[in-house]
C-alpha positions as CSV (number, residue, x, y, z in Angstrom):
1,M,0.0,0.0,0.0
2,I,1.3,3.4,-0.9
3,E,0.7,6.2,1.5
4,S,1.0,9.9,0.7
5,I,2.2,12.2,3.4
6,T,1.2,15.8,3.1
7,T,3.3,18.3,5.1
8,Q,2.3,21.7,6.4
9,T,4.6,23.2,3.7
10,D,2.7,21.3,1.0
11,V,-0.6,22.5,2.3
12,S,0.5,26.1,2.5
13,S,1.8,25.9,-1.1
14,M,-1.5,24.5,-2.3
15,I,-3.4,27.2,-0.5
16,D,-1.2,29.9,-2.1
17,D,-1.8,28.3,-5.5
18,L,-5.5,28.3,-5.0
19,K,-5.5,31.9,-3.9
20,S,-3.6,33.1,-6.9
21,L,-6.1,31.3,-9.2
22,N,-8.8,33.7,-8.2
23,V,-6.8,36.9,-8.5
24,I,-8.0,39.2,-11.4
25,K,-4.9,41.0,-12.6
26,V,-5.6,44.4,-14.3
27,S,-3.2,46.3,-16.6
28,A,-3.5,49.9,-17.9
29,R,-4.7,48.4,-21.2
30,S,-7.4,46.2,-19.7
31,R,-10.9,46.7,-21.0
32,T,-13.0,47.9,-18.0
33,A,-16.2,46.1,-19.2
34,A,-14.3,42.8,-19.5
35,V,-12.7,43.2,-16.1
36,A,-16.1,44.2,-14.6
37,G,-17.7,41.0,-16.1
38,A,-14.9,38.9,-14.6
39,I,-15.4,40.5,-11.2
40,A,-19.2,39.9,-11.3
41,G,-18.7,36.3,-12.5
42,V,-16.3,35.6,-9.6
43,M,-18.6,37.2,-7.1
44,R,-21.5,35.0,-8.3
45,E,-19.4,31.9,-8.0
46,S,-17.5,32.4,-4.8
47,S,-18.9,35.6,-3.2
48,R,-15.5,37.2,-3.1
49,A,-13.1,38.6,-5.7
50,E,-9.6,39.9,-5.5
51,V,-8.3,42.4,-8.1
52,Q,-4.6,43.4,-8.3
53,A,-3.1,46.3,-10.2
54,I,0.4,47.7,-10.5
55,G,0.8,51.3,-11.7
56,A,-1.5,54.3,-11.9
57,G,-3.1,53.4,-15.2
58,A,-3.9,49.9,-14.0
59,V,-5.3,51.1,-10.7
60,N,-7.5,53.6,-12.7
61,Q,-8.8,50.8,-14.9
62,A,-9.4,48.5,-11.9
63,V,-11.4,51.2,-10.0
64,K,-13.6,51.9,-13.1
65,A,-14.2,48.1,-13.5
66,I,-15.2,47.7,-9.9
67,V,-17.8,50.6,-10.3
68,I,-19.2,48.9,-13.4
69,A,-19.3,45.5,-11.7
70,K,-21.1,47.1,-8.8
71,G,-23.8,48.2,-11.2
72,Y,-24.0,44.7,-12.8
73,L,-24.4,43.0,-9.4
74,A,-26.8,45.6,-8.0
75,E,-29.3,44.5,-10.8
76,E,-29.2,41.1,-9.1
77,D,-29.6,42.7,-5.6
78,V,-26.0,41.9,-4.7
79,H,-24.3,44.9,-3.0
80,I,-20.6,44.9,-2.6
81,T,-17.8,46.6,-0.6
82,C,-14.3,47.1,-1.7
83,V,-11.3,47.1,0.6
84,P,-8.0,48.4,-1.0
85,S,-4.6,47.5,0.4
86,F,-1.0,47.3,-0.7
87,V,0.6,43.9,-1.4
88,D,4.1,42.9,-2.4
89,V,4.3,40.7,-5.5
90,D,7.3,39.0,-7.2
91,I,7.5,39.7,-11.0
92,D,10.5,38.4,-12.9
93,D,12.4,38.0,-9.6
94,Q,11.7,41.6,-8.7
95,E,9.5,42.7,-5.8
96,R,6.8,45.2,-6.8
97,T,4.0,46.8,-4.8
98,A,0.5,46.3,-6.2
99,V,-2.8,47.7,-5.1
100,R,-5.1,44.9,-4.0
101,F,-8.9,45.3,-4.0
102,L,-10.8,42.8,-2.0
103,I,-14.4,42.8,-3.1
104,E,-17.0,41.1,-0.9
105,P,-20.8,41.2,-0.4
106,R,-22.0,44.0,1.9
107,C,-23.5,42.7,5.1
């Protein structure tokens, strides 16, 4: 019989992988309607979305997309809150600071 042993490190790594799957990454060239649709879709599926943007143009597009998604979801009587924060991300072995928007249903 073959037994598999899962360590705490393996579990942490899997959790980090799952978290990164649901991150919506926005660039300065992202179409706001497309990002808004992605946000609304993730909210419908998991009741929580995470949006990340690096740079002023990307943050601008992200904020506009969140406002549009708010309208999409309000039509379905889903009201959201948005909590911004800074997060450090590694891109090409360089640490960059991104703006992270956590979008959740309003209680």
